[in-house]
C-alpha positions as CSV (number, residue, x, y, z in Angstrom):
1,X,0.0,0.0,0.0
2,X,2.9,2.3,0.6
3,X,3.8,2.1,-3.1
4,X,0.2,2.9,-4.1
5,X,0.2,5.9,-1.8
6,X,3.5,7.3,-3.3
7,X,2.1,6.8,-6.8
8,X,-1.2,8.6,-5.9
9,X,0.6,11.5,-4.3
10,X,2.9,12.0,-7.3
11,X,0.3,11.6,-10.1
12,X,-3.2,12.5,-8.9
13,X,-4.1,14.3,-12.1
14,X,-2.9,11.4,-14.3
15,X,-5.0,9.0,-12.2
16,X,-8.0,11.2,-12.6
17,X,-7.4,11.6,-16.3
18,X,-7.0,7.8,-16.6
19,X,-10.4,7.1,-15.0
20,X,-12.1,9.8,-17.0
21,X,-10.7,8.2,-20.2
22,X,-11.8,4.7,-19.1
23,X,-15.3,6.1,-18.3
24,X,-15.7,7.7,-21.6
25,X,-14.6,4.6,-23.5
26,X,-16.8,2.4,-21.2
27,X,-19.7,4.7,-21.9
28,X,-19.9,3.5,-25.5
29,X,-20.2,-0.1,-24.4
30,X,-22.4,0.7,-21.4
31,X,-25.1,2.2,-23.6
32,X,-25.1,-0.9,-25.8
33,X,-25.0,-3.5,-23.0
34,X,-28.8,-4.0,-22.8
35,X,-28.7,-5.1,-26.5
36,X,-26.1,-7.7,-25.8
37,X,-27.4,-9.4,-22.7
38,X,-29.9,-12.3,-23.0
39,X,-32.3,-14.2,-20.8
40,X,-30.9,-17.7,-20.6
41,X,-28.5,-19.9,-18.7
42,X,-31.3,-21.9,-17.2
43,X,-30.4,-25.3,-18.7
44,X,-28.8,-27.8,-16.2
45,X,-26.2,-29.9,-18.0
46,X,-27.1,-33.5,-18.2
47,X,-30.8,-32.9,-17.4
48,X,-33.8,-34.1,-19.4
49,X,-34.6,-30.6,-20.7
50,X,-31.0,-30.1,-21.8
51,X,-30.9,-33.5,-23.6
52,X,-34.3,-32.7,-25.3
53,X,-32.9,-29.5,-26.7
54,X,-29.6,-31.0,-27.7
55,X,-31.3,-34.0,-29.5
56,X,-33.7,-31.6,-31.2
57,X,-30.8,-29.5,-32.6
58,X,-28.8,-32.6,-33.6
59,X,-31.5,-34.9,-35.0
60,X,-34.1,-32.5,-36.5
61,X,-31.8,-30.0,-38.3
62,X,-33.8,-27.4,-40.2
63,X,-37.0,-28.5,-38.6
64,X,-36.3,-26.7,-35.3
65,X,-39.0,-26.3,-32.8
66,X,-40.8,-22.9,-32.5
67,X,-39.3,-20.5,-30.1
68,X,-42.4,-18.2,-30.0
69,X,-45.9,-18.0,-31.3
70,X,-47.6,-15.2,-33.2
71,X,-51.0,-14.5,-31.6
72,X,-53.7,-12.8,-33.6
73,X,-56.5,-11.8,-31.3
74,X,-60.0,-10.4,-32.2
75,X,-60.5,-6.8,-31.0
76,X,-63.0,-6.2,-28.3
77,X,-66.5,-6.3,-29.8
78,X,-65.4,-8.3,-32.8
79,X,-66.9,-11.9,-33.0
80,X,-63.9,-13.6,-34.6
81,X,-60.5,-13.2,-36.2
82,X,-60.6,-12.6,-39.9
83,X,-58.5,-14.8,-42.2
84,X,-57.1,-11.7,-43.9
85,X,-55.8,-10.4,-40.6
86,X,-54.0,-13.7,-39.9
87,X,-52.5,-13.7,-43.4
88,X,-51.2,-10.1,-43.1
89,X,-49.7,-10.7,-39.7
90,X,-47.9,-13.8,-40.9
91,X,-46.6,-12.0,-44.0
92,X,-45.2,-9.1,-41.8
93,X,-43.1,-11.6,-39.9
94,X,-41.7,-13.4,-42.9
95,X,-40.0,-10.2,-43.9
96,X,-38.1,-9.8,-40.6
97,X,-34.4,-10.7,-40.6
98,X,-33.8,-13.8,-38.5
99,X,-37.3,-15.2,-38.8
100,X,-36.8,-18.5,-40.5
101,X,-40.3,-19.9,-40.6
102,X,-43.9,-18.9,-39.7
103,X,-46.0,-22.0,-39.4
104,X,-49.7,-22.6,-40.3
105,X,-52.3,-20.9,-38.1
106,X,-54.3,-22.8,-35.6
107,X,-57.7,-21.3,-34.6
108,X,-59.3,-21.5,-31.2
109,X,-62.7,-23.1,-30.8
110,X,-64.3,-19.7,-30.2
111,X,-62.8,-18.3,-33.3
112,X,-61.4,-15.2,-31.4
113,X,-57.8,-16.2,-31.5
114,X,-55.2,-17.7,-33.9
115,X,-51.7,-19.0,-33.1
116,X,-48.9,-19.4,-35.6
117,X,-45.6,-21.1,-34.5
118,X,-42.5,-18.9,-35.2
119,X,-39.0,-20.4,-35.7
120,X,-35.9,-18.2,-35.7
121,X,-32.5,-18.8,-37.4
122,X,-30.7,-19.2,-34.1
123,X,-31.2,-20.3,-30.5
124,X,-33.5,-18.7,-28.0
125,X,-30.9,-16.1,-27.1
126,X,-30.7,-15.0,-30.7
127,X,-34.5,-15.0,-31.0
128,X,-34.7,-12.5,-28.2
129,X,-32.6,-10.0,-30.1
130,X,-35.1,-10.2,-33.1
131,X,-38.2,-9.5,-31.0
132,X,-38.0,-5.7,-31.3
133,X,-37.9,-6.0,-35.1
134,X,-40.8,-8.4,-35.0
135,X,-42.8,-5.9,-32.9
136,X,-41.9,-3.0,-35.2
137,X,-43.1,-5.1,-38.2
138,X,-46.4,-5.9,-36.5
139,X,-46.8,-2.2,-35.5
140,X,-46.8,-1.3,-39.2
141,X,-49.4,-3.8,-40.2
142,X,-52.9,-2.5,-40.7
143,X,-55.2,-5.1,-39.3
144,X,-58.9,-4.7,-39.6
145,X,-60.5,-6.0,-36.4
146,X,-57.6,-7.8,-34.7
147,X,-54.4,-7.3,-32.7
148,X,-51.1,-9.2,-33.2
149,X,-48.5,-9.9,-30.5
150,X,-45.6,-12.3,-30.1
151,X,-46.2,-14.6,-27.2
152,X,-44.5,-17.7,-25.8
153,X,-41.1,-18.0,-24.0
154,X,-39.1,-15.7,-26.4
155,X,-41.7,-12.9,-26.1
156,X,-41.7,-13.3,-22.3
157,X,-37.9,-13.2,-22.1
158,X,-37.7,-10.1,-24.2
159,X,-40.2,-8.4,-21.9
160,X,-37.9,-9.3,-19.0
161,X,-35.3,-7.1,-20.7
162,X,-37.7,-4.2,-21.0
163,X,-38.9,-4.5,-17.4
164,X,-35.3,-4.9,-16.1
165,X,-34.4,-1.6,-17.7
166,X,-37.3,0.0,-15.9
167,X,-35.9,-1.4,-12.7
168,X,-32.6,0.2,-13.4
169,X,-34.2,3.6,-14.0
170,X,-36.5,3.5,-11.0
171,X,-33.7,2.3,-8.7
172,X,-31.4,5.1,-9.8
173,X,-34.1,7.8,-9.4
174,X,-34.8,6.6,-5.8
175,X,-31.3,5.6,-4.6
176,X,-29.2,8.6,-5.8
177,X,-31.0,11.4,-4.0
178,X,-31.7,9.4,-0.9
179,X,-28.1,8.3,-0.8
180,X,-27.0,11.9,-1.1
181,X,-29.0,12.9,1.9
182,X,-27.4,10.0,3.9
183,X,-23.9,11.0,2.8
184,X,-24.6,14.6,4.0
185,X,-25.4,13.1,7.4
186,X,-22.3,11.0,7.2
187,X,-19.9,13.7,6.2
188,X,-21.7,16.9,7.2
189,X,-20.2,18.6,4.2
190,X,-21.7,19.0,0.7
191,X,-18.3,18.6,-1.1
192,X,-17.4,15.4,0.8
193,X,-20.9,14.0,0.3
194,X,-20.9,14.5,-3.5
195,X,-17.5,12.8,-3.9
196,X,-18.6,9.1,-3.1
197,X,-21.7,9.6,-5.2
198,X,-19.7,10.7,-8.2
199,X,-17.2,7.9,-7.8
200,X,-20.0,5.4,-7.6
201,X,-21.4,6.6,-10.9
202,X,-17.9,6.2,-12.4
203,X,-17.6,2.6,-11.0
204,X,-21.0,1.5,-12.3
205,X,-20.3,3.1,-15.8
206,X,-16.9,1.4,-16.1
207,X,-18.3,-1.9,-14.9
208,X,-21.1,-1.8,-17.5
209,X,-18.4,-1.1,-20.2
210,X,-16.4,-4.0,-19.0
211,X,-19.4,-6.3,-19.1
212,X,-20.2,-5.2,-22.7
213,X,-16.8,-6.4,-23.8
214,X,-17.3,-9.6,-21.8
215,X,-20.5,-10.4,-23.8
216,X,-18.3,-11.2,-26.8
217,X,-16.7,-14.0,-24.8
218,X,-19.5,-15.3,-22.6
219,X,-23.3,-15.0,-22.5
220,X,-24.5,-12.7,-19.8
221,X,-28.0,-12.8,-18.2
222,X,-30.3,-9.9,-18.7
223,X,-30.4,-9.6,-14.9
224,X,-26.7,-8.9,-14.7
225,X,-27.3,-5.1,-15.2
226,X,-29.5,-4.9,-12.1
227,X,-27.2,-6.9,-9.9
228,X,-24.2,-4.9,-11.0
229,X,-26.0,-1.6,-10.3
230,X,-27.2,-2.6,-6.9
231,X,-23.8,-4.1,-5.8
232,X,-21.5,-1.7,-7.6
233,X,-23.3,1.4,-6.4
234,X,-23.4,0.2,-2.8
235,X,-19.8,-1.1,-2.6
236,X,-18.2,1.9,-4.3
237,X,-20.1,4.4,-2.0
238,X,-19.2,2.3,1.0
239,X,-15.5,2.1,0.1
240,X,-15.3,5.8,-0.7
241,X,-17.1,6.6,2.6
242,X,-14.6,4.6,4.6
243,X,-11.6,6.1,2.8
244,X,-12.8,9.7,3.1
245,X,-13.7,9.2,6.8
246,X,-10.2,7.9,7.5
247,X,-8.5,10.8,5.7
248,X,-10.6,13.3,7.6
249,X,-9.8,11.6,10.9
250,X,-6.1,11.9,10.2
251,X,-6.4,15.5,9.1
252,X,-8.3,16.3,12.4
253,X,-5.0,15.7,14.3
254,X,-2.8,18.7,14.6
255,X,0.1,18.9,12.2
256,X,-1.0,16.1,9.8
257,X,-0.7,17.0,6.2
258,X,-2.9,15.7,3.4
259,X,0.0,13.6,2.1
260,X,0.4,11.9,5.5
261,X,-3.3,11.4,5.8
262,X,-3.6,9.7,2.4
263,X,-0.6,7.5,3.2
264,X,-2.0,6.5,6.6
265,X,-5.5,5.9,5.1
266,X,-4.2,3.6,2.4
267,X,-2.0,1.6,4.8
268,X,-5.0,1.0,7.1
269,X,-8.4,1.5,5.5
270,X,-6.9,0.7,2.0
271,X,-5.8,-2.7,3.2
272,X,-9.2,-3.3,4.7
273,X,-10.9,-2.3,1.5
274,X,-8.7,-4.7,-0.5
275,X,-9.6,-7.6,1.8
276,X,-13.3,-6.6,1.8
277,X,-13.4,-6.6,-1.9
278,X,-11.7,-9.9,-2.1
279,X,-14.1,-11.4,0.5
280,X,-17.1,-10.2,-1.5
281,X,-15.6,-11.6,-4.7
282,X,-14.7,-14.9,-3.0
283,X,-18.3,-15.3,-1.6
284,X,-19.8,-14.6,-5.0
285,X,-17.4,-17.1,-6.7
286,X,-19.2,-19.7,-4.7
287,X,-22.1,-19.3,-7.2
288,X,-20.0,-21.0,-9.8
289,X,-20.5,-24.3,-7.9
290,X,-24.1,-24.4,-9.1
291,X,-22.9,-25.3,-12.6
292,X,-25.7,-23.1,-14.0
293,X,-25.1,-20.4,-16.6
294,X,-27.4,-17.9,-15.1
295,X,-25.6,-18.0,-11.7
296,X,-22.2,-17.9,-13.4
297,X,-23.3,-14.8,-15.3
298,X,-24.6,-13.0,-12.1
299,X,-21.4,-14.0,-10.3
300,X,-19.2,-12.7,-13.1
301,X,-20.9,-9.3,-13.2
302,X,-21.0,-8.9,-9.5
303,X,-17.3,-9.9,-9.0
304,X,-16.4,-7.4,-11.7
305,X,-18.3,-4.7,-9.9
306,X,-16.6,-5.5,-6.6
307,X,-13.0,-5.5,-8.0
308,X,-13.6,-2.3,-10.0
309,X,-14.9,-0.6,-6.8
310,X,-11.8,-1.7,-5.0
311,X,-9.5,-0.4,-7.7
312,X,-11.3,3.0,-7.7
313,X,-11.3,3.2,-3.9
314,X,-7.5,2.7,-3.9
315,X,-6.6,5.1,-6.7
316,X,-9.4,7.4,-7.8
317,X,-10.7,8.3,-4.3
318,X,-7.4,9.2,-2.8
319,X,-6.3,11.1,-6.0
320,X,-9.5,13.1,-5.8
321,X,-8.8,13.8,-2.1
322,X,-5.3,15.0,-2.9
323,X,-6.7,17.4,-5.6
324,X,-9.5,18.6,-3.4
325,X,-7.3,19.3,-0.4
326,X,-8.9,21.6,2.2
327,X,-11.9,22.1,-0.2
328,X,-13.1,18.6,0.9
329,X,-14.8,20.2,3.9
330,X,-16.3,23.1,2.0
331,X,-19.9,23.9,2.9
332,X,-19.7,21.9,6.1
333,X,-22.2,22.2,8.9
334,X,-20.2,23.2,12.0
335,X,-23.0,22.5,14.6
336,X,-23.6,19.0,13.2
337,X,-19.8,18.3,12.9
338,X,-19.4,19.1,16.6
339,X,-22.3,16.8,17.5
340,X,-21.0,14.0,15.5
341,X,-17.5,14.3,17.0
342,X,-18.9,14.1,20.5
343,X,-19.9,10.4,19.8
344,X,-21.9,10.2,23.0
345,X,-24.3,7.5,21.6
346,X,-21.4,5.2,20.4
347,X,-19.7,5.6,23.8
348,X,-22.8,4.5,25.6
349,X,-23.3,1.6,23.2
350,X,-19.7,0.4,23.6
351,X,-20.0,0.5,27.4
352,X,-23.3,-1.4,27.3
353,X,-22.1,-4.1,25.0
354,X,-18.9,-4.7,27.0
355,X,-20.7,-4.8,30.3
356,X,-23.7,-6.9,29.2
357,X,-21.8,-9.2,26.8
358,X,-23.4,-12.4,28.0
359,X,-26.9,-11.0,28.1
360,X,-26.5,-9.6,24.5
361,X,-25.4,-13.0,23.1
362,X,-28.1,-14.8,25.1
363,X,-30.8,-12.5,23.7
364,X,-29.6,-11.8,20.1
365,X,-28.7,-15.4,19.1
366,X,-32.2,-16.9,19.9
367,X,-34.0,-13.9,18.3
368,X,-32.0,-14.4,15.0
369,X,-32.7,-18.1,15.1
370,X,-36.4,-17.5,15.5
371,X,-36.3,-15.0,12.5
372,X,-34.7,-17.8,10.5
373,X,-37.5,-20.3,11.1
374,X,-39.6,-19.4,8.0
375,X,-36.8,-20.6,5.7
376,X,-38.2,-24.1,6.3
377,X,-41.3,-23.2,4.3
378,X,-39.4,-21.5,1.5
379,X,-40.1,-22.9,-2.0
380,X,-38.1,-21.6,-5.0
381,X,-39.4,-21.7,-8.5
382,X,-38.6,-20.5,-12.0
383,X,-41.5,-18.2,-12.7
384,X,-42.3,-17.2,-16.3
385,X,-45.3,-15.2,-17.3
386,X,-46.4,-14.5,-13.7
387,X,-43.1,-12.5,-13.1
388,X,-44.3,-9.8,-15.4
389,X,-46.6,-7.0,-14.2
390,X,-50.3,-7.7,-14.9
391,X,-50.4,-4.7,-17.3
392,X,-47.5,-5.9,-19.4
393,X,-48.7,-6.3,-23.1
394,X,-47.3,-9.8,-23.5
395,X,-48.9,-10.9,-20.2
396,X,-52.2,-9.4,-21.4
397,X,-52.0,-11.1,-24.8
398,X,-51.0,-14.4,-23.1
399,X,-54.1,-14.1,-20.9
400,X,-56.3,-13.6,-24.0
401,X,-54.6,-16.7,-25.7
402,X,-55.2,-18.7,-22.5
403,X,-58.9,-17.7,-22.5
404,X,-59.3,-19.1,-26.1
405,X,-56.8,-22.0,-26.2
406,X,-56.2,-22.8,-22.6
407,X,-53.4,-21.7,-20.1
408,X,-50.7,-24.0,-21.6
409,X,-50.9,-22.6,-25.2
410,X,-47.7,-21.1,-26.4
411,X,-45.4,-23.0,-24.0
412,X,-45.9,-26.7,-24.7
413,X,-44.0,-29.6,-23.2
414,X,-41.7,-31.1,-25.9
415,X,-41.1,-34.9,-26.0
416,X,-38.2,-36.3,-28.0
417,X,-38.2,-40.1,-28.2
418,X,-36.9,-43.0,-30.2
419,X,-40.3,-44.5,-30.7
420,X,-43.3,-45.2,-32.9
421,X,-45.0,-41.9,-33.7
422,X,-48.5,-43.3,-33.2
423,X,-47.8,-45.0,-30.0
424,X,-45.9,-42.0,-28.6
425,X,-48.8,-39.6,-29.4
426,X,-51.3,-42.1,-27.8
427,X,-49.2,-42.4,-24.6
428,X,-48.8,-38.6,-24.3
429,X,-52.5,-37.9,-25.0
430,X,-53.5,-40.3,-22.2
431,X,-51.7,-38.3,-19.6
432,X,-53.9,-36.3,-17.2
433,X,-53.5,-32.6,-17.9
434,X,-52.5,-32.9,-21.5
435,X,-55.2,-31.2,-23.6
436,X,-53.7,-31.4,-27.1
437,X,-51.0,-33.4,-28.8
438,X,-49.3,-31.9,-31.8
439,X,-48.3,-33.8,-35.0
440,X,-45.2,-36.0,-34.8
441,X,-42.0,-34.7,-36.4
442,X,-39.6,-37.3,-37.7
443,X,-35.9,-36.8,-37.2
444,X,-32.8,-38.8,-38.0
445,X,-32.3,-42.4,-37.0
446,X,-35.9,-43.1,-36.0
447,X,-36.3,-40.3,-33.4
448,X,-39.6,-38.4,-33.1
449,X,-40.6,-35.1,-31.6
450,X,-44.0,-34.2,-30.3
451,X,-45.4,-31.1,-28.6
452,X,-48.0,-31.4,-25.8
453,X,-50.2,-28.5,-24.7
454,X,-51.0,-28.6,-21.0
455,X,-54.1,-27.4,-19.2
456,X,-52.1,-25.1,-16.9
457,X,-49.6,-22.2,-17.2
458,X,-46.1,-23.4,-17.7
459,X,-44.8,-22.0,-14.4
460,X,-47.7,-23.4,-12.2
461,X,-47.5,-26.2,-9.6
462,X,-50.0,-28.2,-11.6
463,X,-47.8,-28.0,-14.8
464,X,-44.9,-29.3,-12.7
465,X,-47.0,-32.3,-11.6
466,X,-48.1,-33.0,-15.2
467,X,-44.5,-33.0,-16.5
468,X,-43.3,-35.2,-13.7
469,X,-46.1,-37.7,-14.4
470,X,-45.3,-37.6,-18.1
471,X,-41.6,-38.2,-17.5
472,X,-42.5,-41.2,-15.3
473,X,-44.8,-42.7,-17.9
474,X,-42.2,-42.2,-20.7
475,X,-39.4,-43.7,-18.6
476,X,-41.5,-46.8,-18.0
477,X,-42.2,-47.2,-21.7
478,X,-38.9,-46.1,-23.3
479,X,-36.3,-45.8,-20.5
480,X,-33.6,-43.3,-21.5
481,X,-34.8,-43.2,-25.1
482,X,-37.4,-40.6,-24.2
483,X,-36.9,-37.1,-22.7
484,X,-39.2,-34.2,-21.9
485,X,-38.2,-30.6,-22.6
486,X,-40.0,-27.3,-22.8
487,X,-40.5,-24.4,-20.4
488,X,-41.9,-26.4,-17.5
489,X,-39.2,-29.1,-17.7
490,X,-36.4,-26.5,-17.8
491,X,-37.8,-25.0,-14.6
492,X,-38.1,-28.4,-12.9
493,X,-34.5,-29.3,-13.8
494,X,-33.2,-25.9,-12.7
495,X,-34.8,-26.1,-9.3
496,X,-33.6,-29.7,-8.9
497,X,-30.0,-28.6,-9.7
498,X,-30.2,-25.6,-7.3
499,X,-31.5,-27.8,-4.5
500,X,-28.8,-30.4,-5.1
501,X,-26.0,-27.8,-5.2
502,X,-27.1,-25.4,-2.5
503,X,-25.3,-27.3,0.3
504,X,-22.1,-27.2,-1.8
505,X,-22.4,-23.5,-2.4
506,X,-22.9,-22.8,1.3
507,X,-19.9,-25.0,2.2
508,X,-17.6,-23.4,-0.4
509,X,-18.5,-19.9,0.7
510,X,-18.1,-20.7,4.4
511,X,-14.7,-22.4,4.0
512,X,-13.4,-19.7,1.6
513,X,-14.4,-16.9,3.9
514,X,-12.9,-18.6,6.9
515,X,-9.6,-19.3,5.0
516,X,-9.4,-15.7,3.8
517,X,-10.1,-14.1,7.2
518,X,-7.7,-16.5,8.9
519,X,-4.9,-15.5,6.6
520,X,-5.8,-11.8,7.0
521,X,-6.2,-11.6,10.7
522,X,-3.9,-14.4,11.6
523,X,-6.6,-15.4,14.2
524,X,-8.6,-18.5,13.4
525,X,-11.2,-17.9,16.2
526,X,-11.9,-14.4,14.8
527,X,-12.4,-15.9,11.3
528,X,-14.7,-18.7,12.5
529,X,-16.8,-16.4,14.7
530,X,-17.1,-14.0,11.7
531,X,-18.4,-16.8,9.5
532,X,-20.9,-18.0,12.1
533,X,-22.3,-14.6,13.0
534,X,-22.6,-13.7,9.3
535,X,-24.4,-17.0,8.6
536,X,-26.8,-16.2,11.4
537,X,-27.4,-12.7,9.9
538,X,-28.1,-14.1,6.4
539,X,-30.4,-16.8,7.7
540,X,-32.4,-14.3,9.6
541,X,-32.8,-12.1,6.6
542,X,-33.9,-15.0,4.4
543,X,-36.4,-16.0,7.0
544,X,-37.9,-12.5,7.2
545,X,-38.0,-12.2,3.4
546,X,-39.8,-15.6,3.1
547,X,-42.3,-14.4,5.7
548,X,-42.9,-11.1,3.9
549,X,-43.5,-12.8,0.5
550,X,-45.4,-15.8,1.8
551,X,-48.6,-14.5,0.0
552,X,-46.9,-15.0,-3.4
553,X,-46.3,-18.7,-2.5
554,X,-42.9,-19.0,-4.1
555,X,-39.5,-17.2,-4.1
556,X,-37.6,-16.5,-7.4
557,X,-35.1,-19.3,-8.1
558,X,-32.0,-17.1,-8.0
559,X,-32.9,-14.9,-5.0
560,X,-31.9,-17.1,-2.0
561,X,-28.5,-18.2,-3.3
562,X,-27.5,-14.9,-4.8
563,X,-28.7,-13.1,-1.6
564,X,-26.7,-15.6,0.5
565,X,-23.4,-15.2,-1.4
566,X,-23.7,-11.4,-1.7
567,X,-24.8,-10.6,1.8
568,X,-22.3,-13.1,3.2
569,X,-19.5,-11.2,1.5
570,X,-20.9,-7.7,2.4
571,X,-21.5,-8.7,6.1
572,X,-17.9,-10.0,6.3
573,X,-16.9,-6.7,4.7
574,X,-18.3,-4.7,7.6
575,X,-16.8,-7.1,10.1
576,X,-13.4,-6.6,8.5
577,X,-13.6,-2.8,8.9
578,X,-14.6,-3.2,12.6
579,X,-12.1,-5.9,13.5
580,X,-9.3,-4.1,11.6
581,X,-9.8,-1.1,14.0
582,X,-9.8,-3.5,17.0
583,X,-6.6,-5.1,15.7
584,X,-4.9,-1.8,15.2
585,X,-5.5,-0.7,18.8
586,X,-4.6,-4.1,20.2
587,X,-1.3,-4.0,18.4
588,X,-0.6,-0.6,19.9
589,X,-0.7,-2.2,23.3
590,X,-4.4,-1.7,24.4
591,X,-6.2,-4.5,26.0
592,X,-8.9,-6.5,24.1
593,X,-11.7,-4.6,25.9
594,X,-10.2,-1.2,25.4
595,X,-9.4,-2.0,21.8
596,X,-13.0,-3.0,21.2
597,X,-14.4,0.1,22.8
598,X,-12.1,2.4,20.8
599,X,-13.0,0.6,17.6
600,X,-16.7,0.9,18.2
601,X,-16.5,4.6,19.0
602,X,-14.2,5.3,16.0
603,X,-15.9,3.2,13.3
604,X,-19.5,2.4,14.3
605,X,-20.9,5.7,12.9
606,X,-19.2,5.1,9.5
607,X,-20.2,1.4,9.3
608,X,-23.8,2.1,10.3
609,X,-24.2,4.9,7.8
610,X,-22.5,2.8,5.1
611,X,-24.9,0.0,5.9
612,X,-27.9,2.3,5.7
613,X,-26.6,3.6,2.4
614,X,-26.3,0.1,1.0
615,X,-29.8,-0.7,2.4
616,X,-31.3,2.2,0.6
617,X,-29.8,1.0,-2.7
618,X,-31.1,-2.5,-2.1
619,X,-34.6,-1.4,-0.9
620,X,-35.0,0.8,-4.1
621,X,-35.4,-2.5,-6.0
622,X,-38.5,-3.3,-4.0
623,X,-40.4,-1.1,-6.4
624,X,-39.2,-3.1,-9.4
625,X,-42.0,-4.3,-11.8
626,X,-40.4,-7.8,-11.7
627,X,-41.3,-9.8,-8.6
628,X,-37.9,-11.6,-8.2
629,X,-36.2,-8.2,-7.9
630,X,-38.8,-7.1,-5.3
631,X,-37.9,-10.1,-3.3
632,X,-34.1,-9.6,-3.8
633,X,-34.3,-5.9,-2.9
634,X,-36.3,-6.5,0.3
635,X,-34.2,-9.5,1.3
636,X,-30.9,-7.8,0.8
637,X,-32.0,-4.6,2.4
638,X,-33.3,-6.4,5.5
639,X,-30.0,-8.4,5.7
640,X,-27.9,-5.3,5.6
641,X,-30.1,-3.5,8.2
642,X,-30.0,-6.5,10.5
643,X,-26.3,-6.8,10.0
644,X,-25.1,-3.3,10.7
645,X,-27.5,-2.8,13.7
646,X,-28.1,-6.1,15.5
647,X,-25.2,-8.2,14.4
648,X,-22.3,-5.7,13.8
649,X,-23.6,-3.3,16.5
650,X,-24.3,-5.8,19.3
651,X,-23.5,-9.5,18.6
652,X,-20.0,-9.2,17.1
653,X,-18.6,-6.8,19.7
654,X,-20.3,-8.9,22.5
655,X,-18.6,-12.1,21.3
656,X,-15.3,-10.3,20.9
657,X,-15.6,-9.0,24.5
658,X,-16.7,-12.5,25.7
659,X,-13.7,-14.3,24.1
660,X,-11.2,-11.7,25.4
661,X,-7.6,-12.3,24.5
662,X,-8.5,-15.7,23.1
663,X,-9.7,-13.8,20.0
664,X,-6.1,-13.3,19.0
665,X,-4.8,-16.9,19.5
666,X,-3.1,-18.2,16.5
667,X,-1.1,-21.3,15.6
668,X,2.6,-21.1,14.9
669,X,2.3,-21.2,11.1
670,X,0.4,-17.9,11.3
671,X,2.7,-16.1,13.7
672,X,4.6,-14.4,10.9
673,X,1.5,-13.3,9.0
674,X,0.3,-9.7,9.7
675,X,-2.5,-9.3,7.2
676,X,-4.7,-6.3,6.6
677,X,-5.3,-5.1,10.1
678,X,-1.6,-4.1,10.7
679,X,-1.7,-0.6,12.0
680,X,1.4,0.5,10.2
681,X,2.7,2.1,13.3
682,X,-0.2,4.4,13.7
683,X,0.6,7.2,16.1
684,X,-1.0,7.3,19.6
685,X,-2.8,10.4,18.6
686,X,-5.0,8.4,16.3
687,X,-6.3,6.4,19.3
688,X,-7.0,9.6,21.1
689,X,-9.1,10.8,18.2
690,X,-11.1,7.6,18.2
691,X,-12.0,8.3,21.8
692,X,-13.2,11.8,21.0
693,X,-15.0,11.1,17.8
């Protein structure tokens, strides 16, 4: 860190110019990112749905299964769909680039709807990119008494992109002004408050540009933009807040120059930021253990945001502080500054926690366990059409189609089998819940593909039961020579993979965090305690979230695991900052109890305000039009609030006080390791400032 400090102090303008250049270049890609991300990555390798898709592509060649359906619906007041309207709508699609085939129309029994299968030239990810052109073509068609809209999984996926973009806009409109108010409370200076917000905007923009380049290497999920915004914004603000706070603390001591303050901040808080970023990235990397593309995509984006936030905090933030100099505290609020420096509340809290350490642990732990109880009733699912708002045009059109054809129209189950076409169709048609069996398509080497329309929406519990029953019947008749794919089957296989891999993800994250913290603090008990208290915090948040959303019945498939990995990393992040200060004072010769009190007095205000800032960013997603992001926003916001108040404010210091000097026990092989918390020979005056802050 000393080398970074010297570089920052020598070249602040070059560092600032570098980040501005990177931001400008990233801006080009950032504006195009939404056109490159796709909704996919749900297929579990080796599953029945994955095999069905692979066999279809390999054995049926040009005769690929439809990825969407063109719905032509009678206008209100019109008795039926006219043949000319259906013909015009089909002709409009045949002229769109990427549309390979528009099949023959099928009319509903009431005559008010017609469905035409649509096949695109590429996979479902490519098909999503063509939907805007399809919609544009349909908008230019003059239909008499009908309305045309693309429905089915491709249409739904494309609407995810549209609604996801609305989530980004809404979250930004809410989080930025509220965060500015919180930062004003944190810094009590307009100039100091604006700095982290500007740096956060830089970090998010650069991350989006990085992800745009990454889309040419790997496929990224449409949800990666939202997760990067929420995590990148929160982390970059937090890191900047901690760095600016530490610099101001140093400058408050008599005779300390800006150069000395920057050097000291990088040697202490800079190291803590580095470790915090690495712990967040390590926790998120646990998502790769699922083996699912959608989780790998979310992990990649979030890890990129965390590492870029660290890089900016170690270079751009101190460089900006060097250039600002004394102007950092311009437009400060003197009365509020004096009140904040008094730190009366944090003194009382520190005294209470140390005196009542046993009572705090005895009360907080059972309460957190009780809050975790609803997790037992959690049921995750891959929702499809029901994720969209009820007013969404594709959802409205799908409801009209369901009213005429039945709920399962447009998202059929797909059976691929090495079997007699007649016998296969007969067996499928005999299954309870199957209302229509499509014609058999013949592929290579005697394989057959048949579509089956169900009497339920593809993401319903009943549809799950029907597909399970169908799979069982086919397995008895054909063994491994028959597989079931389609939307419902993909969801079933996805949930089964998540359920199977969740214990592995939890174990990987726990062990990785314990290892990282052991190496950093050279104190195994501190690392183990940090992992256990963080696990308690995350479990309580998941329990409360499950209770809040119990009326919806199910939780979005990616919410619990992504929340666990992210919050585990962030909670450890705050623990690192607190324990780093404890370690600094302990290495200066203070007792464990005195070190804890000084650390609480000196860092609790910053950690609490940082957590509240992060919570605001998370809670802003609660107004998202997409239900899974509502769940994620509420869950992550609750987790952070619980962590920085109950866990980090009460439980962690109580356990540190309870263990006493045993906190710092370490085996011989760790004796020579100093890690992040090393105080870098911080002067005694720094401790005196903590007591007065």
